[in-house]
N, C-alpha and C positions, 0 to 999 in steps of 0.2 A: 488210577482207574483207566485212563486212556490207553496206557501201555498194555494193561491186561485185556481190554476190549480188542485192541489191535491184534494181540497175540492169539486170542481165541478165534478171531475171525479168520486168520490165515491158517490156523490149524484145521478149521472146518473145511477150508478150501484145498486141503492137501491130502495126499495119499501116502501111507507108510510103505516105502519100497526099500528093502535091503538096508535097513537102519537109518533111512533118511525120510523126512517129510517132504514129499515132492508136490509143488504147487500144481493143482489139477484143474484150474479154471482159466478164464480168459484174462489177458493183461489188463483189460478195462476195469477189472475188479481190484486192481492194485491202486491204492490211494495213499496219500501222505498227509500227515497232520503236523503237529509241533514236536512230537517225539520221533526220534530217529527210526527209520525203517531200513534194515539192511537186506539187500537183494543180491543173492549169489546164484551161480548156475552149477548144475551137476551133469557131467557126461562120463563116459566110460573111463577116459583118461584120469579125470580128477578122482573118480571113485577108487580106482586101483592105487593111485598115488597116495590117497588119504589112508589106505590100509596100513601103510608103513610110516605115516606121519601123523601122530596123534593131534598135534596142534592144528594141522590142516583139517583133519576130520572134525575137530571141535568147532573150528571156524565155520565149516559148512553146516554143521548141525545147529549152530547158534543163529544162523541166518533166519530172519523173519519170513522171508520168501525164498525158496530154493527152486529155481526154474529147471524144467527138464530140457536141457540143452544138448540133445543128441538122440538119434534114433534108438540106440540101445536102451536108454532110460525109458523111452516110450514103450518099447517092446516089453521091458521088465514089468512095467505097471500093468500091462494087459495080461502077461503070462502068469504073474504071481497074484494079482489082485482082481483080474477081470475088469480093470478100469481102463477105459479108452480116453487117453489124454493127448494133447497136441504138443508137439515140440515147440518150445519158446526159446529161441537163441538170444544171446546177448545183444545182437543187432536188433532183434524184434523189440526188446524192452527199451533199447536206446531210442528208437524211433517213436515208440509209444510215449515216452516221457518228453521227448523234444516237441512233439505235436501238442501235448498237454501244456507244456510250458509256453509254447508260442501263443496259444489261445489265452493264457492267463498273464502274459507279459512277465513270466517268471525268470528265474536265474539258474544257470547251471555252471559247473566248474569241472574242468578236465585235469586230473592229477595223474601224471605218468607220461611216458613216451619222450622222444627227443624234442628239443625246441623247434626244429624244422617241421616235425610231424604236427606239433601243436599249432604252429602258424597256419598250416594247411587246413587243419580242423576249424580254427577260428574263422578263417576266410570263408570256408564253405558254410559254416553255421550262419554267418551273417547273411548269406545269400538264400539258403534254404529256409531258415527260420528267423526272419528279420526282427521279430518282436521278442526274442530271447536276449536277456543280458547274459554275457558269457565272459569267463576268464579262465586262466589255466596256469599250471606250474609244472615244470619239468624237474623231477628229483634226480639225484645222481644215479647213474646206471651201475648198480652193484647188487650183490646177493643179499646184503643185510644193511640196514640203515642204523646209524648211531642215534642216540637219544636226541642229540642236537639237530640232526638232519630231520628226524621225524617231527620235532617241534617246529622247525621251519616250514614243513609241509602243512602242519596243523594251523600255523599262524596265517599262511597264505590263504587257506580255505576260510578261516574265521574272518579275515579282513573283508572277504567278499560275501560271506554268509549265504551260500546258494540254497535254493530249494532242493536241487539234485546234484550230487557229487558223483561223477563218473570216474572210476579208478581203473587205469590200464597199465598195470605193472607186471603182467603175466602171473599165471597160477603156478604155485600156491602162494607166492609172495604177497600178492594183492589181498587175498582173502585173509591171510594171517595178520597182515598189517591193520586192516579194517577191524578185525575182531579184537586186536590188542588195544586199539585206540578209539573204539566206537563211542565210549563215554566222553571223549574229548573232541569229537568231530562236530563242527557246527554246520549241520546240514539236515534237511528233513528226510532225504533218501540218499542212500549210498549204494551204488551199483558197481560191482566188480565185473568189468566186461572185456578185459584183456585185448584180444585181437581186433575188437571193433574199432579201436583207435586207428589201426592201420587200414582196415576196410574203408572207414569213412574218409580218411585222408587220401586214400587212393594209392598208398604205398604197397598194399597187397590187395589183389582183386578177389572178391568173393565169387564163387560160382553162381551162374544164372539161376533164376527162379525155377526153371525147368528141372535142373539137377536137384534143387532143394526139395521140390514137390515129389520127385522120384526117390527121395531119401538116399541120393547118391552124391550129395555134396562132399562127403568124405573122400570119395574116389577121385573126384576132380582135384581136390586139394592135395591128395597124395601124389597124383600125377604131376602137379605143378611144383611141389616141394618134397620130393621123395626122401632126400637125405635127412630133412628135419622131421618129417611126419611119419616115416615108415613104422617106427616103433609104436607110435600112438595108435595107429590103425591096425597094424598087423600083429601087435603083441597085447596092448592094453584092452582093445575091444574083445578079443577072444577070452582073455582072463575075466572080463566082466561077465560074459555069457556063461562061462564055467561056474562062476559064483551064483549066477541067477538060477541055474539048474540045481546047484547044491541047495539053495534056499528052498526051492520047490519040493525037493525030496525030503529035506530036513523037516519041513512043516508037515508033510504027509505022515512021517514017522511019529511026530509028536501028537498028531490028532487021532 
């Protein structure tokens, strides 16, 4: 019954956009209970990648909460549904849960990234949120995990039994892994937040709040890492907007 109530609640707080139920409320309305809550993010990059990756698409669609992590998704919600929603990045949900856990003396676990990055995260967490109990595990850096490796990861999480599990293994690997093992993960909330691990550790600097408010965070990141991000912003974002327009005219023809 609790699972059904949880599911229906987040469905009511979501807007259907291009095949995905996008969370359309404030982060404060995301709560956790004893049943696992999976939180993922959707942006132009993940949308386009998922079109050719059925297991990734399924993982995104199976999330209990799918956050609008990107200006294109926010634009699509308004253009297609007339719904004004706010961008909620992985970093936003990270800080929301950390503040919540700090108040309740809760527990969080970091799964992913290198040992050096995790050490920086744990040091900073102890300073920023001293009332959180925290632990971490660095899995092998590879495209696919063996059954034994995945079990080691699950065991590390289970031994700590966190309220919130943050997964940072890059998309789509992190979302697909969580979807595959969600029934075996001992945590109340699982958030796949990828780059946030590096942002928080300080190994990668996120653009300032000014650029974020201007919806130009993508431009600063592109200028800082052109070789890695040019395709994401110069190819995937236009493809997303092309699909958005197709959805608009397709719905007009059907109505």
